[in-house]
N, C-alpha and C positions, 0 to 999 in steps of 0.2 A: 705140648704136642699137638693140640688142636690147631693152634696158630700155624705151626710149621706145616702140617699136612694141608690145611686150607690154602695157605699162600703158595705152597709148592705146586699144587694143582692149578691154581689160577695164574700164577706168574710163569709157569711152564718153562723152566730153563731148557728142557730137552727140545721142546717145540720152537723155542726162540733161537736155538743154535743155527738152523739153516738161514734164518734172517741175518744173524750175526755174520755168517760166512759170506752171504751175498753183499751185505752192506760194507764189509771190510775187505773185499776182494782186492782192491788196489793198494792195500797197505802192507808194510813190512811185517814180519812176524812180531817184532818188538812193538809196532804200532797196534797190531791186533791184540796183543797181550795187555797193553795199556788200556785200550778200548774196553776189553772184558772187565778189567778191574774197576775202571771208572763207571761203567754201566751198572755193575752189580752194587757198587758203593752208593751211587746216586739213587738207584731204585730203593735200596735199603733205607737211606736217609729220608726219602720222600714218604715211604710207607710208614716208617716210625713216626715221622712228623704228623701224618694224618691219624695215626693211632693215638697220639697225645693231644693234638689240637684240631683235628679235622672237623669235628662237629662245630666247634666254636667258629672256625673260619667260614664254613659254609653258611652257618646261621648269620654271621656278621654280614656276609656278602649277599644273603638272601638267595642262595643257589641251592637247588635240590640235588640229590645224588643222581636223579634221572637226567637233569640238565648237564651235569658233569659227564655222565655216560654218553650223552648225545654229542657233546663237544669232543670227547675222546674218539668216538666213532668217526666223526668228520675228519679229525686229524689222521686217523689210520687210513681212511679212504683216500685222502690227499696223498699220503705216503705210498699207498698201493698204486695209485695212478702214476705217480712220479717214477716208481720202480718199473712199472710196466713200460713206460716210455723211455726208460733208460736215464732219466734225469738224475736220479739219486746216485747212480753209479758214477756219473760224470763229476758230481760235486763231492763225492764221499772223501776223496783224498784231501780236500781243502776245508772240510767242516768237521765239527766234533759230533759224530753220529752216536757217540757213547751216551750223551745226554738226551738228545732227541734224534731219532725215534727209539733207541734201544732202552734207556732207563725209563723213559716215559714217551709214548704210551704203551710200548710193547711189554715191558716187564711190570712197571708200576702203573698200570692203566686203571681205568675206571672200576674194573672188577676187583682188583686188588685193593684199591682205596676204599670202595664200599665194604668189602669183606673185613678189612682191618678196622673200620669204624664200627661195624656191628660187633666184632670180637672184643674190641676195647670197651664198647658200651656194656657188654655183659660182665666186665670185670672192673668195677669202679674203684676198688681198693688199690692203693699204691703197690703193694706186693704182687697183686694179680696183674697189674699193668706191666710190672717188670718181667713177669713170665711171658706176656705178649711180646714185649720188646726182645726178649731172649729168643723167642720163636722167629721173629723177623731177622735177627742176626744170624741164626742158623740157616735160614733160607738164603740169605745173602751169600754165605760161604758156599753153599751148594750151587747157586747161580754162577758165582765166579769160577768155580771148578768146572762146571758144565761149559761155560763160554771159553775157558782156557783149553779144554779138550776139543772144542769146535775148531780152534786154531790148528790143531794137529790134523783134523779132517780136511781143513781148507788147503793144506799143503798137498794133499793127494788129488784134489780136484783140478781139472784143467779149465781154462777160460770158457770153452763152449759149454761145459757141464754147469759151470757157475751161472752162465747167461741163461741157460734153460731153467735152472733152478730158480733164478730170480724172476723169470716170467711166470712160472707156476705159482711161486709164493706171492707175487703181486696180485694174482687173481684171487688166491685164498685169503690174503690180507684184506682185499676189497670186500670180499664176501663176509668176512668176520666183522668189518666195520659196519656194513649194512645191517648185519644181525644185531650188533650192539644198539644201533639207532632204533631198529624195529622193537627190540625188547624194552628200551626206555620209553618209547612212545606208547607201547601197549600198557606198560606200568602206569604211565600218567593217565591214560584213558580209563584204566581200571579203577584208579583212585580219584577220578573226577577232576583231573588236572589240578 
């Protein structure tokens, strides 16, 4: 239950729904449904992978969680700037936005990855790790349902409303990206780099 609640709050399927709507605005209903399923599945696989092997991977690469957070922040900032200029909307019909930016870094971003690594570190036994993975699976189901319901909301919105929503969300996404970078740099400074 701890894993489910933590990941639900961090991955925020409700808050991701408006981004999903704006990023999939040019797609058919079937295309939006496919993107919802792909994004939820890919995010779940990524988070489960980090639950099982994240610490080993980061240690092997010599990468800190803070460095991962800064990189994720820069990716989100780039996405926010592209959305603000309208570039993401132009290319969305020809690219698989389900993987990037929906699955990562929006759903399975640095916060979710760091949280799942902490949660799995608290549960070293195999049976406990299985409960962590079950929590990830439950969140994936809720995310998929949330994004599929966003598809219904997208049908009600007109293009000018989606355009306005995209501009506002681009600004908020850019602010979130800067906040991630600031928090990671603050953490590095606090711990003496």
